C-alpha positions in Angstrom: 0.0 0.0 0.0 1.4 3.4 -1.0 2.0 5.8 1.8 0.0 9.0 1.3 1.9 12.2 0.6 2.5 14.1 3.8 2.5 17.9 3.4 3.5 18.8 7.0 6.1 18.3 9.7 5.2 18.2 13.4 5.9 21.0 15.9 6.7 19.5 19.2 6.9 21.1 22.6 10.6 21.3 23.4 10.2 19.9 26.9 7.2 17.6 26.9 7.5 16.5 23.2 3.8 16.9 22.9 2.6 17.7 19.3 1.2 21.2 19.6 1.1 22.1 15.9 2.3 21.5 12.4 4.5 23.3 9.9 3.6 23.2 6.2 5.0 24.9 3.1 2.7 26.3 0.5 3.7 26.7 -3.1 2.8 29.7 -5.2 -0.7 29.6 -6.8 -2.9 32.0 -8.8 -5.3 34.1 -6.8 -4.0 33.4 -3.2 -5.6 35.0 -0.2 -2.9 37.4 1.0 -2.2 40.7 2.8 -1.2 43.7 0.7 0.5 47.0 1.8 0.2 50.1 -0.4 1.9 52.7 1.7 0.3 55.5 3.8 -0.5 52.9 6.4 -3.1 51.4 4.1 -3.6 47.6 3.9 -5.8 45.2 2.1 -6.7 41.5 2.3 -7.4 40.3 -1.2 -8.2 37.0 -2.9 -6.4 37.5 -6.2 -7.8 40.7 -7.5 -10.9 40.6 -5.2 -10.5 42.8 -2.1 -12.2 41.4 1.0 -10.9 43.7 3.8 -9.5 47.2 3.8 -7.6 48.7 6.8 -5.9 52.0 7.6 -3.6 52.4 10.7 -3.9 55.8 12.4 -0.7 58.0 12.3 0.1 57.7 16.0 -0.9 54.0 16.0 -3.8 54.5 18.3 -5.7 51.9 16.3 -6.9 51.1 12.8 -10.1 51.4 10.7 -11.3 48.2 9.2 -13.8 47.8 6.4 -15.1 44.3 5.4 -16.7 43.7 2.1 -20.4 42.9 2.5 -22.3 40.0 1.1 -22.1 36.2 1.1 -19.4 34.5 -0.9 -17.6 31.2 -1.2 -14.0 31.7 0.1 -12.5 28.4 -1.0 -9.4 28.6 1.3 -10.0 25.0 2.3 -12.0 22.2 0.6 -15.5 21.6 1.9 -15.6 19.3 5.0 -17.5 16.1 4.3 -19.8 14.6 6.9 -17.6 11.5 7.3 -14.6 13.7 8.0 -16.5 15.4 10.7 -17.6 12.1 12.2 -14.2 10.3 12.0 -11.8 13.0 13.0 -11.9 13.5 16.7 -8.6 15.0 17.8 -6.8 18.3 17.2 -4.0 16.5 15.5 -6.4 14.8 13.1 -7.8 18.2 12.1 -4.5 19.9 11.9 -3.4 17.2 9.4 -6.6 17.7 7.4 -6.1 21.5 7.3 -2.4 21.1 6.2 -3.4 18.7 3.4 -6.4 20.8 2.5 -4.3 23.9 1.9 -2.2 22.0 -0.6 -5.4 21.0 -2.5 -7.0 24.5 -2.3 -7.7 26.6 -5.3 -7.4 29.7 -3.1 -4.6 29.0 -0.7 -2.7 31.4 1.5 0.5 33.2 0.4 3.3 30.9 -0.7 5.9 30.1 2.0 6.2 28.4 5.4 3.1 28.4 7.6 2.6 27.3 11.2 -0.7 25.7 12.2 -1.3 25.6 16.0 -3.9 24.2 18.2 -5.8 26.6 20.5 -7.5 26.2 23.8 -10.3 28.1 25.4 -9.2 30.3 28.3 -10.9 32.9 30.5 -10.0 36.6 29.7 -7.5 38.2 32.1 -8.1 41.3 34.1 -6.4 43.4 31.5 -8.7 41.9 28.8 -11.7 42.9 30.9 -10.4 46.4 31.3 -10.4 46.8 27.5 -14.1 45.8 27.3 -16.4 42.9 27.9 -14.8 39.9 26.1 -17.1 36.9 26.4 -14.4 34.4 25.4 -10.7 34.0 24.7 -8.6 31.3 23.0 -4.8 30.9 23.7 -2.2 29.1 21.7 -0.6 25.8 22.7 2.6 26.8 21.0 5.6 26.7 23.5 6.2 30.5 23.2 2.4 31.2 23.2 2.5 32.4 19.7 0.6 34.0 18.1 -1.5 36.3 20.4 -4.7 35.0 22.0 -8.0 35.4 20.1 -10.7 37.4 21.8 -14.4 37.6 21.0 -14.5 34.4 18.9 -18.2 33.8 19.5 -19.0 37.5 18.7 -17.0 37.4 15.4 -20.0 37.2 13.1 -21.5 40.3 14.8 -18.5 42.6 14.0 -19.9 45.4 11.8 -18.6 45.8 8.3 -17.0 49.1 9.4 -15.3 49.2 12.8 -12.5 51.0 14.6 -10.1 48.8 16.5 -8.5 50.7 19.3 -4.9 49.9 20.1 -3.5 50.3 23.6 -0.2 48.5 24.4 -1.3 45.9 21.9 -4.2 45.6 19.4 -7.6 44.1 20.2 -6.7 40.6 19.0 -10.3 40.2 18.1 -11.6 38.0 15.2 -12.7 39.4 11.9 -15.0 37.4 9.6 -14.3 37.3 5.8 -18.0 37.3 4.9 -21.5 38.0 6.1 -23.2 35.2 8.1 -25.5 32.8 6.3 -29.2 32.9 6.9 -30.1 31.0 10.1 -32.2 28.5 8.2 -29.4 27.8 5.6 -28.9 24.0 5.0 -25.2 24.1 6.0 -25.9 25.9 9.3 -28.6 23.4 10.1 -26.3 20.5 9.4 -23.5 21.9 11.5 -26.0 22.5 14.4 -26.6 18.7 14.5 -22.8 18.2 14.7 -22.5 20.8 17.4 -25.1 18.9 19.5 -23.3 15.6 18.9 -19.9 17.0 19.8 -18.5 16.4 16.3 -18.2 20.0 15.1 -15.0 20.6 13.2 -12.7 23.5 14.4 -12.7 27.0 13.1 -9.5 28.1 11.2 -8.1 31.5 12.1 -5.3 33.5 10.4 -3.2 35.8 12.6 -2.5 39.1 10.8 0.1 40.9 12.8 -0.4 44.2 10.9 -4.0 44.3 12.2 -3.1 42.7 15.6 -6.2 40.7 14.9 -7.3 37.2 13.8 -9.2 36.7 10.5 -11.7 33.8 10.3 -10.7 32.1 7.0 -12.8 28.9 7.4 -15.8 28.0 9.6 -18.3 30.8 9.3 -21.2 28.4 9.2 -19.7 26.2 11.9 -19.3 29.3 14.2 -22.9 30.3 13.5 -24.0 26.8 14.5 -21.9 26.7 17.7 -23.4 30.0 18.8 -26.9 28.9 18.0 -26.4 25.7 20.1 -24.5 27.5 22.8 -21.4 25.3 22.3 -17.8 26.5 22.6 -16.2 26.0 19.2 -12.7 24.5 18.8 -10.2 26.6 16.9 -6.9 26.3 15.1 -4.7 29.2 14.0 -2.5 29.7 11.0 0.5 32.1 11.3 3.9 32.9 9.8 7.1 32.9 11.9 10.7 33.8 11.7 13.5 32.0 13.6 15.7 33.9 16.0 18.8 32.5 17.9 18.8 31.9 21.6 19.1 35.0 23.7 21.5 33.2 26.1 25.2 33.9 26.1 27.8 31.2 25.2 29.1 31.4 28.7 25.7 30.6 30.2 25.1 27.8 27.8 28.5 26.3 28.6 27.7 26.6 32.3 24.3 24.9 31.8 25.9 22.0 29.9 28.4 21.5 32.7 25.7 21.4 35.3 23.8 18.9 33.2 26.8 16.6 32.8 27.6 16.7 36.5 24.0 16.0 37.4 23.9 13.1 34.9 26.7 11.4 36.8 24.4 11.3 39.8 21.1 10.8 38.1 20.1 7.9 40.4 20.0 10.4 43.3 17.9 13.0 41.4 14.2 13.5 42.0 11.8 13.5 39.0 11.2 17.2 39.6 14.9 17.9 39.5 15.4 15.9 36.3 12.6 17.7 34.6 13.9 21.1 35.7 17.4 20.3 34.4 16.0 19.1 31.1 13.9 22.3 30.7 16.9 24.5 31.5 19.1 22.8 29.0 16.5 23.1 26.3 16.0 26.8 27.0 19.8 27.4 26.8 20.2 26.0 23.3 16.8 26.4 21.6 15.9 29.0 18.9 12.9 31.3 19.3 10.2 32.1 16.9 8.6 35.5 16.3 5.4 36.3 14.5 5.5 38.3 11.3 2.7 38.2 8.7 4.3 38.8 5.3 2.6 41.2 2.9 2.8 41.9 -0.8 4.0 45.4 -1.5 1.7 47.4 -3.8 3.3 50.8 -4.3 0.5 52.0 -6.6 -2.4 50.9 -4.4 -3.1 54.2 -2.7 -5.7 55.8 -5.1 -7.2 52.3 -5.9 -7.6 51.6 -2.2 -9.4 54.8 -1.5 -11.7 54.3 -4.5 -12.6 50.8 -3.4 -13.4 52.0 0.1 -15.6 54.8 -1.1 -17.4 52.4 -3.4 -18.0 49.9 -0.6 -19.3 52.6 1.7 -21.3 54.5 -1.0 -24.3 54.4 1.3 -22.3 56.0 4.2 -20.1 58.8 2.9 -19.3 60.0 6.4 -17.8 56.6 7.3 -15.9 56.5 4.0 -14.3 59.9 4.8 -13.3 58.8 8.3 -11.7 55.6 7.0 -9.9 57.3 4.1 -8.8 60.2 6.4 -10.4 62.8 4.0 
């Protein structure tokens, strides 16, 4: 039997060796979903030549204006999930593998390059999160360095207006932006996913961390999120993000000292407690490991300025005042 092609490599926790994510490389395709930058702090998320989100960062970085294109549409970032997939795939690892392979088969994948896919867990908002506003839910990353940022307001994502101002404080809002309007409540797909939500077989949402926005974008799972909210079920989530490797911050002297301590301890390992062994292992890993930083890559579009403003005015033709605020006119 031929082994199926594997399009991913595992991301393991450096201490526990737990599989917390996958890494996959996407090849260049026509019409990818990608972030574009056109100067003057103007950004756009587009699928090929079709703009889906426009954003403008304020001059002093107090926040950004976000405009989402209205109307229903098929995004096609991932293939449709079949009913038997939903029934047979039960673990986060199963779904991460499915997403990694699905991106390879997609007609509208993300930008070419190396991508990280990480499992997320539901966590209560911290005091700082509550100070910034009422956040009904929060999801954190299982990645060892807790990358990317947590996602806030996942259940409220489909209620984000098509024009919004996202205020930045020390960091951005880290909220979730949908890529399309919600389906009608009685749509067939929503009804089908509600059954899965009741049975506990609802597939996860797939988010994309866009660091220029300091926000997550919902790239797959709009109907599943709608079903989860209708059934009052907490959805599961995975997050796609791009990383760059950085060397360890520790000095060569400190690494040499840690190696010596480990070698001396190894000579007396029979007298070490389990807690001491785990602590030594963790210290040695920290001394030599590399670190990853988040950085969403964007396509430079030097001539996008006038085009961007014209698109925003056309999208907000029924609200000229909002168009002027977004375009800073």
